[in-house]
N, C-alpha and C positions, 0 to 999 in steps of 0.2 A: 291358357296362354303359355307360351313356351319361351324359350330363349329367342331372342332377336332376329335380326336381319335388318332390312331397311326399306324405306320408301313407301308412300301411299298418299292418299288424300288429294281429292280434287275439291277445291273450295267452290261451293255453289254461289254463295254471296258473301260479301266482305264489306263491313261497315265500320267506320272509325267513329269513336266517341271520345269525348274529352277525357273520360276516365280510363279508356283502354281501347282495345281492338276486339271487335265481335266477329266471330266466324260462324257461319251457319252451314251445316253439312247435311245431306240427305242420304237415306238408306232405304233399300227395299225390304220386303219381309224375310229375305234370306240374308239380311245384314250386309249386303253388298252396296258399296257407295255408288250413288247415281248422281248425274249432273243437275237434275231439276227435281222439284218436289214431286214425289210419287203419289198416286191415288191412294195406295196403302203402303205404309212403312213408317219411318221414324225421322224425326228432325232433331239434330243436336246443335245447341246454341252455346258457344263457349266464348266468354269475354276474359281477356288477359290484359295486363298493363302494357302500355306502349313504351315503358321505360325499363331498361335492363336492371335497374336498381330495385324494382318491385317484383314480387313473385306471387301475388294473389291471383285467384281465378273464380269466376262465377259460372256455373254450369246448369243448363236446363235441357231436358230431353222430353219431347212430346211425341205422340203419334202424329201421323200425317194430317189427321183431322183435328189436332189441337188438344187432345187429352194429355194432361201432365203425367209423365212417368217418373221423372227424376228431377230434383232441384237441390243443389248444394253448393257450398263455397269452400275454397281453400285459403287459409292464411298464407301458406307457402306451398305452391304446387309441386315444385321439384323435391321438396322434403316430405310431401304427403301430409302436411299439417292441416287438419280440417278447421272449419269455422262454423259456429252456431249449430246448425242441424242439417240432417239429410231427410228429404222427402222422397219416398220410394213407393210408387203406386203400380197397380195392375193396369192392363190396357183399357179396362172399363172405368178407370179412375178411382177404384177402391184402394184403401191403404194396404200396403204390404208390410212396411216397416217405417218407424220414425227413430232417428238417432240424434243424440244431443252431445255437444262437446263443451268443455270449459274454455276459459280464455287462452289456455296454452295449446289448445287443439287436441286434448285428451278426451277420448270417449268416456262419458260418465253414465249415460242411460241409453237403453234401446228397447223398443217395444215392437213385437211382431203381431200381425193380425190375420185372421182367416178371411175368406171371401165375403163373409157377412160383417166384416170389420169388428169382430169380437177379438179381444186380446188373447193370444195363444201362448205368448212367452214374454218374459221381461229379462233384461240384461242390466246388471248394476255393478259398478265399480270394477269393470273389466275382469270379472271372475267367472260368472256362470250364466248360461241360459237356463231358465227355469220353466218347467211345464207343470200344470196343476190338474188334479181331478176336479170335477164339477163342484165338490164341497170345499175346494181350496187346498186340499192336502197335496203335497209334492208328489208328482208322478214321475218326472225324470229331470236330470240335471246334466248339462253338458259343459265340461270344462274348456275354457278358451285361453290360449296362451299368446300374448302379443298380437291379438286380433287375427290369429291364424286359423285355418280350418280345424275343426274339432278333431280330437283323436280318440275320445272315449265318450260313451253315453252311459249314465247310471240311471237305472229304473228302480222304482220303489213300489212296495205294496201300499194300499191305502192306510195301513197302520204306521207307515214310515220306515218299515224295515226294507233293507236292500233286497231287490228281486233279481236283477240282471245287470251285468257289465258287458258292454260291447265295445271292442276296440277296432279301429279302422286304420288303413293306410292313408297316405295323402291323396290317393286316387278315390277314396271312398269305398274300397273293398274291405271286407271283413279280414281282421287279423286273428282275433280270438273272441271267445264268449265264455262267461262264467255265470251260471244260473244258481240261485239260492232258494232254499226253503225259508219260510218266515222265521224259523228258529235259528237261521244263520248257517245251517248245514248246506254243503255244496250238493246240488242236484246233478250237475254235469259241468265239465270244462272241455272246451274244444279249441282247435286252431284251424286255420285255413291256409292252403298253399296259394301260389301265385295264380293258379287257374280257378280259384274259388272253391276248391274241393275241401270239405270239412272232415276233420279227423277228431273223434271224441277221445279225449285222454282219460277223463274220469267220469264215472257214472254212465247214465243212459239218457239221451235226449228225448224228452217227452214230445208227443205229437203236437201239443198245443203251442210248442215253441217255434213251429214252422212259420216262416214269414207270411204275413197276411197281405192279401191284395188290397189296393186302395184305388177305386175308380178304374179297375182293370189293369192297373200298372203296379208292379211290385217295387218295393223299396230295396229288398235284398232277396236273393234266390239261392238255391243250392249251388248253381253254377252261374256266375255273373257273366255279362256280355264280354266279349273279347275282340279287340281290334285286330285286323290281319297282321300277323307277326308279333302279337302280344304287346306288352308294355314298351319294349324297345322299338317295335314297329310304329306304335302310336307317337312316341317321342320323335322318331325320324320323320314321320308324316308332318307333324306340327312344325318342327324346326325347318322343314323344307318348303312349307307353304305359307307360313306366317310372314307378314311384312310389318316392320316397326312403323306405326303411324307417324307421319311427318309432324303432325301437331304435337304428339307426345314427345318426339325427339327434339323439336324446336324449343319446347318448354322444359326439357330435362326431366320428363315424367317417367318413373319406373314403378313397378309394382306387380302384383299378382291378381289376375282376374279369376275368380272362382265361379265356375259354371256348373249347371246341372242340365241334363237333357235326357230324353227317353230313347232307348234302343228298342225298337219294336220287335215283334215276333219274327219278322223277316229280315232283321238286321239294319233297318233304316234308322237314321237319326232324325228325331222330331222334337218339338217343344223345347228347344234350347233357350236358356235364359241365364243372365248374370245374377249371381246371388247377392252381390254387394256392389253398389256404384263405386267406381274408382276414377275412370276417365273415359268418356264415351268412345272416342276412336279406338282405344285399346279393347274395350269390351266388344264393340262391334266387329273388330278384326278377329278376335278369338272366336266369337260366335260364327262368323262367316266361314272360318276354316273348318270348324267342327260340323257345321251344317252341310258342308260340301265333301265330307269325308266319305271314303268308300264304305260299302256295307260291312257291318260287324258280324261276328258269330253271335247269335242271340243268346240271352240267358235262358236257363232251363229250370223247370220245377216239375218234379214227378215225371221226368222223362219227356216233358212237352216244352216247346219254345214259348216264352212269355215276354211281355213288354216290361222293361226294367228302367227305373231311374238310375242315372250314372252321374257321378260328380267328378269334376276334373279341374285342377288348378293349372293355369298357364301363366308363367312368369315372364315379364318383359324386363330386360336388363340392358342398359346402354353400355356399349363397349367404349373403352377409353380411346 
Protein backbone atom coordinates (compact mmCIF):
# COMPACT_ATOMS: atom_id res chain seq x y z
CA UNK A 1 0.00 0.00 0.00
CA UNK A 2 1.42 3.35 -0.55
CA UNK A 3 0.50 6.79 0.08
CA UNK A 4 -2.87 7.91 -1.03
CA UNK A 5 -4.79 9.57 -3.74
CA UNK A 6 -8.56 9.16 -3.86
CA UNK A 7 -11.70 7.60 -5.15
CA UNK A 8 -12.90 4.08 -5.85
CA UNK A 9 -15.67 1.76 -4.91
CA UNK A 10 -18.76 0.73 -6.75
CA UNK A 11 -21.27 -0.65 -4.29
CA UNK A 12 -22.89 -3.81 -5.53
CA UNK A 13 -25.53 -4.02 -2.88
CA UNK A 14 -26.53 -1.80 -0.04
CA UNK A 15 -28.70 -2.84 2.89
CA UNK A 16 -29.78 -0.94 5.96
CA UNK A 17 -30.02 -2.65 9.33
CA UNK A 18 -31.14 -1.29 12.65
CA UNK A 19 -27.63 -1.52 14.01
CA UNK A 20 -25.88 -0.06 10.99
CA UNK A 21 -25.30 0.02 7.26
CA UNK A 22 -24.07 -3.07 5.44
CA UNK A 23 -22.17 -2.74 2.17
CA UNK A 24 -21.35 -5.73 -0.03
CA UNK A 25 -18.65 -5.39 -2.67
CA UNK A 26 -17.45 -7.89 -5.28
CA UNK A 27 -13.94 -8.51 -6.65
CA UNK A 28 -12.53 -10.78 -9.36
CA UNK A 29 -9.43 -12.95 -9.00
CA UNK A 30 -7.18 -10.00 -9.94
CA UNK A 31 -8.67 -8.03 -7.03
CA UNK A 32 -10.47 -5.65 -9.40
CA UNK A 33 -13.88 -4.47 -8.22
CA UNK A 34 -16.79 -5.70 -10.33
CA UNK A 35 -20.48 -4.69 -10.24
CA UNK A 36 -21.97 -8.15 -9.68
CA UNK A 37 -21.02 -11.37 -7.94
CA UNK A 38 -18.32 -13.13 -10.02
CA UNK A 39 -18.18 -16.85 -10.70
CA UNK A 40 -14.70 -16.80 -9.14
CA UNK A 41 -13.46 -14.07 -6.84
CA UNK A 42 -14.24 -12.49 -3.50
CA UNK A 43 -17.07 -10.88 -1.56
CA UNK A 44 -16.43 -8.22 1.11
CA UNK A 45 -19.26 -7.49 3.56
CA UNK A 46 -18.75 -4.45 5.81
CA UNK A 47 -21.22 -3.20 8.43
CA UNK A 48 -20.67 0.23 10.00
CA UNK A 49 -22.92 2.33 12.27
CA UNK A 50 -25.46 4.72 10.79
CA UNK A 51 -24.57 7.23 13.51
CA UNK A 52 -21.51 9.49 13.32
CA UNK A 53 -21.18 9.13 17.10
CA UNK A 54 -20.23 5.45 16.78
CA UNK A 55 -17.16 4.02 15.07
CA UNK A 56 -17.43 0.22 15.28
CA UNK A 57 -17.30 -2.09 12.26
CA UNK A 58 -18.00 -5.75 11.52
CA UNK A 59 -16.15 -7.22 8.51
CA UNK A 60 -16.45 -10.49 6.64
CA UNK A 61 -14.69 -11.65 3.45
CA UNK A 62 -15.60 -14.84 1.60
CA UNK A 63 -14.81 -16.46 -1.72
CA UNK A 64 -17.49 -16.13 -4.40
CA UNK A 65 -18.74 -19.61 -3.48
CA UNK A 66 -19.07 -18.73 0.21
CA UNK A 67 -15.89 -20.04 1.87
CA UNK A 68 -14.98 -17.81 4.83
CA UNK A 69 -11.61 -16.05 4.39
CA UNK A 70 -11.70 -13.27 7.00
CA UNK A 71 -14.00 -12.26 9.85
CA UNK A 72 -13.24 -9.60 12.45
CA UNK A 73 -14.56 -6.49 14.18
CA UNK A 74 -13.34 -3.07 15.23
CA UNK A 75 -14.16 -1.26 18.45
CA UNK A 76 -13.11 1.92 16.68
CA UNK A 77 -12.47 1.67 12.96
CA UNK A 78 -10.81 5.04 12.40
CA UNK A 79 -8.44 4.43 15.32
CA UNK A 80 -7.76 0.83 14.30
CA UNK A 81 -8.87 -0.63 17.65
CA UNK A 82 -9.79 -4.28 17.24
CA UNK A 83 -12.46 -6.26 19.08
CA UNK A 84 -12.52 -9.89 20.18
CA UNK A 85 -10.69 -11.89 17.50
CA UNK A 86 -9.62 -12.20 13.85
CA UNK A 87 -10.42 -15.27 11.77
CA UNK A 88 -8.10 -15.58 8.76
CA UNK A 89 -8.44 -18.63 6.47
CA UNK A 90 -7.08 -19.98 3.19
CA UNK A 91 -9.31 -20.18 0.08
CA UNK A 92 -10.01 -23.83 0.95
CA UNK A 93 -11.29 -22.80 4.39
CA UNK A 94 -8.32 -24.07 6.43
CA UNK A 95 -6.92 -21.84 9.16
CA UNK A 96 -4.06 -19.42 8.50
CA UNK A 97 -4.14 -17.38 11.69
CA UNK A 98 -6.23 -16.67 14.78
CA UNK A 99 -5.70 -13.42 16.69
CA UNK A 100 -7.21 -12.39 20.03
CA UNK A 101 -7.62 -8.97 21.63
CA UNK A 102 -8.37 -7.73 25.14
CA UNK A 103 -11.16 -5.29 26.05
CA UNK A 104 -8.99 -2.29 25.10
CA UNK A 105 -8.32 -3.64 21.60
CA UNK A 106 -4.73 -4.71 22.35
CA UNK A 107 -3.44 -7.87 20.66
CA UNK A 108 -2.68 -10.45 23.34
CA UNK A 109 -2.39 -13.79 21.49
CA UNK A 110 -1.95 -14.98 17.94
CA UNK A 111 -1.48 -18.43 16.41
CA UNK A 112 -0.42 -19.37 12.86
CA UNK A 113 -1.15 -22.68 11.13
CA UNK A 114 0.16 -24.66 8.16
CA UNK A 115 -2.02 -26.13 5.41
CA UNK A 116 -2.73 -29.18 7.61
CA UNK A 117 -3.89 -26.81 10.38
CA UNK A 118 -0.93 -27.73 12.57
CA UNK A 119 0.23 -24.77 14.67
CA UNK A 120 3.51 -23.37 13.33
CA UNK A 121 3.95 -20.28 15.48
CA UNK A 122 2.54 -18.47 18.48
CA UNK A 123 2.59 -14.80 19.39
CA UNK A 124 2.18 -13.70 22.98
CA UNK A 125 2.22 -10.34 24.75
CA UNK A 126 3.16 -8.41 21.60
CA UNK A 127 6.77 -9.49 21.84
CA UNK A 128 7.75 -12.39 19.60
CA UNK A 129 6.71 -14.86 16.96
CA UNK A 130 8.07 -18.23 18.05
CA UNK A 131 8.79 -21.26 15.84
CA UNK A 132 9.74 -24.65 17.26
CA UNK A 133 11.51 -27.86 16.33
CA UNK A 134 9.44 -31.07 16.41
CA UNK A 135 10.63 -31.75 19.97
CA UNK A 136 9.44 -28.31 21.11
CA UNK A 137 12.85 -26.63 21.27
CA UNK A 138 12.92 -23.05 19.98
CA UNK A 139 13.95 -22.92 16.31
CA UNK A 140 13.51 -19.22 15.55
CA UNK A 141 12.20 -16.01 17.07
CA UNK A 142 11.03 -12.88 15.30
CA UNK A 143 10.79 -9.62 17.21
CA UNK A 144 7.73 -7.47 16.51
CA UNK A 145 7.50 -3.76 17.34
CA UNK A 146 4.06 -2.11 17.55
CA UNK A 147 2.56 -4.75 15.25
CA UNK A 148 4.89 -3.64 12.43
CA UNK A 149 6.61 -5.83 9.88
CA UNK A 150 9.50 -7.75 11.43
CA UNK A 151 13.02 -6.42 11.09
CA UNK A 152 15.09 -9.38 12.33
CA UNK A 153 14.82 -13.15 12.65
CA UNK A 154 16.86 -15.10 15.21
CA UNK A 155 17.59 -18.79 14.51
CA UNK A 156 18.74 -21.30 17.13
CA UNK A 157 20.47 -24.67 17.26
CA UNK A 158 18.42 -27.50 18.83
CA UNK A 159 20.58 -26.98 21.93
CA UNK A 160 19.21 -23.44 22.29
CA UNK A 161 22.40 -21.67 21.17
CA UNK A 162 22.06 -18.78 18.71
CA UNK A 163 22.77 -19.92 15.13
CA UNK A 164 21.92 -17.02 12.80
CA UNK A 165 20.57 -13.45 12.81
CA UNK A 166 18.99 -12.10 9.62
CA UNK A 167 18.02 -8.44 9.37
CA UNK A 168 15.69 -7.08 6.69
CA UNK A 169 14.54 -3.76 5.27
CA UNK A 170 10.87 -2.77 5.37
CA UNK A 171 10.58 -4.20 1.85
CA UNK A 172 11.70 -7.65 3.01
CA UNK A 173 15.17 -7.39 1.44
CA UNK A 174 18.23 -8.58 3.30
CA UNK A 175 20.22 -5.92 5.16
CA UNK A 176 22.68 -8.13 7.02
CA UNK A 177 23.42 -11.64 8.29
CA UNK A 178 25.53 -12.96 11.17
CA UNK A 179 26.10 -16.72 11.50
CA UNK A 180 27.45 -18.38 14.67
CA UNK A 181 29.04 -21.66 15.71
CA UNK A 182 27.36 -23.41 18.63
CA UNK A 183 30.18 -22.17 20.87
CA UNK A 184 29.25 -18.57 20.07
CA UNK A 185 32.09 -17.79 17.66
CA UNK A 186 31.16 -15.87 14.50
CA UNK A 187 31.27 -17.97 11.32
CA UNK A 188 30.66 -15.03 9.02
CA UNK A 189 29.05 -11.61 8.88
CA UNK A 190 27.71 -9.97 5.72
CA UNK A 191 25.77 -6.96 4.44
CA UNK A 192 23.60 -6.45 1.35
CA UNK A 193 23.34 -3.43 -0.95
CA UNK A 194 20.10 -2.06 -2.42
CA UNK A 195 20.38 -4.48 -5.34
CA UNK A 196 20.58 -7.51 -3.08
CA UNK A 197 24.30 -8.14 -3.62
CA UNK A 198 25.96 -9.66 -0.58
CA UNK A 199 29.38 -8.61 0.76
CA UNK A 200 31.01 -10.84 3.39
CA UNK A 201 32.73 -8.68 6.01
CA UNK A 202 33.98 -11.37 8.39
CA UNK A 203 34.76 -15.04 7.80
CA UNK A 204 33.58 -17.16 4.87
CA UNK A 205 30.00 -18.04 4.04
CA UNK A 206 29.52 -21.84 4.09
CA UNK A 207 27.67 -23.45 1.21
CA UNK A 208 24.91 -24.76 3.47
CA UNK A 209 23.86 -21.21 4.29
CA UNK A 210 22.64 -20.63 0.73
CA UNK A 211 18.87 -20.02 0.72
CA UNK A 212 16.86 -23.17 0.20
CA UNK A 213 14.01 -23.48 -2.27
CA UNK A 214 10.52 -24.20 -0.96
CA UNK A 215 8.00 -25.64 -3.42
CA UNK A 216 10.14 -24.23 -6.23
CA UNK A 217 9.87 -20.69 -4.84
CA UNK A 218 12.80 -19.09 -3.03
CA UNK A 219 12.36 -17.02 0.13
CA UNK A 220 15.63 -15.16 -0.47
CA UNK A 221 18.19 -15.27 -3.24
CA UNK A 222 21.65 -14.00 -4.08
CA UNK A 223 19.97 -11.24 -6.10
CA UNK A 224 16.40 -10.30 -5.18
CA UNK A 225 13.80 -9.32 -7.81
CA UNK A 226 13.77 -5.65 -8.79
CA UNK A 227 10.98 -3.43 -10.06
CA UNK A 228 11.78 -1.33 -13.17
CA UNK A 229 13.59 1.74 -11.86
CA UNK A 230 14.38 0.11 -8.52
CA UNK A 231 12.79 1.11 -5.21
CA UNK A 232 12.10 4.68 -6.36
CA UNK A 233 10.40 3.31 -9.48
CA UNK A 234 8.24 1.01 -7.34
CA UNK A 235 7.17 3.90 -5.09
CA UNK A 236 6.35 6.03 -8.13
CA UNK A 237 4.32 3.24 -9.73
CA UNK A 238 2.25 2.58 -6.62
CA UNK A 239 1.60 6.23 -5.75
CA UNK A 240 0.61 6.86 -9.37
CA UNK A 241 -1.84 3.97 -9.62
CA UNK A 242 -3.29 3.44 -6.14
CA UNK A 243 -6.69 4.92 -5.38
CA UNK A 244 -7.82 5.55 -1.82
CA UNK A 245 -10.95 3.42 -1.40
CA UNK A 246 -14.03 5.51 -0.82
CA UNK A 247 -15.23 3.16 1.94
CA UNK A 248 -11.94 3.64 3.80
CA UNK A 249 -11.98 7.40 3.25
CA UNK A 250 -15.60 7.76 4.38
CA UNK A 251 -14.84 5.84 7.58
CA UNK A 252 -11.53 7.61 8.26
CA UNK A 253 -9.54 4.38 7.93
CA UNK A 254 -5.75 4.59 7.64
CA UNK A 255 -3.12 1.90 7.94
CA UNK A 256 -0.58 -0.31 6.23
CA UNK A 257 -1.36 -3.34 4.10
CA UNK A 258 1.43 -5.88 4.28
CA UNK A 259 1.54 -8.01 1.14
CA UNK A 260 3.58 -10.88 -0.13
CA UNK A 261 3.68 -12.15 -3.69
CA UNK A 262 5.83 -14.20 -6.03
CA UNK A 263 7.99 -12.70 -8.76
CA UNK A 264 8.40 -15.55 -11.25
CA UNK A 265 11.43 -16.53 -13.32
CA UNK A 266 10.16 -14.33 -16.15
CA UNK A 267 9.35 -11.35 -13.89
CA UNK A 268 5.56 -11.76 -13.63
CA UNK A 269 3.72 -11.17 -10.33
CA UNK A 270 1.55 -14.05 -9.07
CA UNK A 271 0.15 -15.41 -5.78
CA UNK A 272 -0.35 -11.95 -4.23
CA UNK A 273 -1.93 -11.99 -0.79
CA UNK A 274 -2.41 -9.78 2.25
CA UNK A 275 -0.51 -10.97 5.31
CA UNK A 276 -2.82 -9.39 7.88
CA UNK A 277 -6.47 -8.32 7.59
CA UNK A 278 -6.89 -4.56 8.00
CA UNK A 279 -9.81 -3.32 5.84
CA UNK A 280 -10.87 -5.23 2.70
CA UNK A 281 -11.15 -2.32 0.22
CA UNK A 282 -7.59 -1.22 1.14
CA UNK A 283 -6.22 -4.75 0.90
CA UNK A 284 -7.87 -5.41 -2.46
CA UNK A 285 -6.75 -2.07 -3.87
CA UNK A 286 -3.13 -2.71 -2.93
CA UNK A 287 -3.30 -6.24 -4.33
CA UNK A 288 -4.94 -4.98 -7.52
CA UNK A 289 -2.13 -2.50 -8.14
CA UNK A 290 0.67 -5.00 -7.54
CA UNK A 291 -1.01 -7.73 -9.62
CA UNK A 292 -1.19 -5.30 -12.54
CA UNK A 293 2.41 -4.09 -12.22
CA UNK A 294 4.79 -4.32 -15.19
CA UNK A 295 7.27 -7.19 -15.30
CA UNK A 296 10.10 -7.14 -12.79
CA UNK A 297 13.74 -8.13 -13.20
CA UNK A 298 13.66 -11.68 -11.76
CA UNK A 299 15.68 -12.81 -8.77
CA UNK A 300 18.79 -14.87 -9.46
CA UNK A 301 20.48 -17.84 -7.83
CA UNK A 302 23.69 -19.38 -9.15
CA UNK A 303 23.37 -17.32 -12.32
CA UNK A 304 19.84 -18.51 -13.09
CA UNK A 305 16.47 -16.75 -12.84
CA UNK A 306 14.35 -18.12 -9.98
CA UNK A 307 10.88 -17.50 -8.56
CA UNK A 308 11.06 -15.52 -5.31
CA UNK A 309 8.64 -14.47 -2.58
CA UNK A 310 8.65 -10.68 -2.13
CA UNK A 311 7.17 -8.71 0.76
CA UNK A 312 5.88 -5.18 0.43
CA UNK A 313 4.11 -2.77 2.81
CA UNK A 314 1.74 -0.18 1.30
CA UNK A 315 0.65 2.64 3.56
CA UNK A 316 -2.69 4.44 3.22
CA UNK A 317 -2.73 7.89 4.82
CA UNK A 318 -5.57 10.40 4.66
CA UNK A 319 -4.61 13.95 3.80
CA UNK A 320 -5.98 16.76 5.93
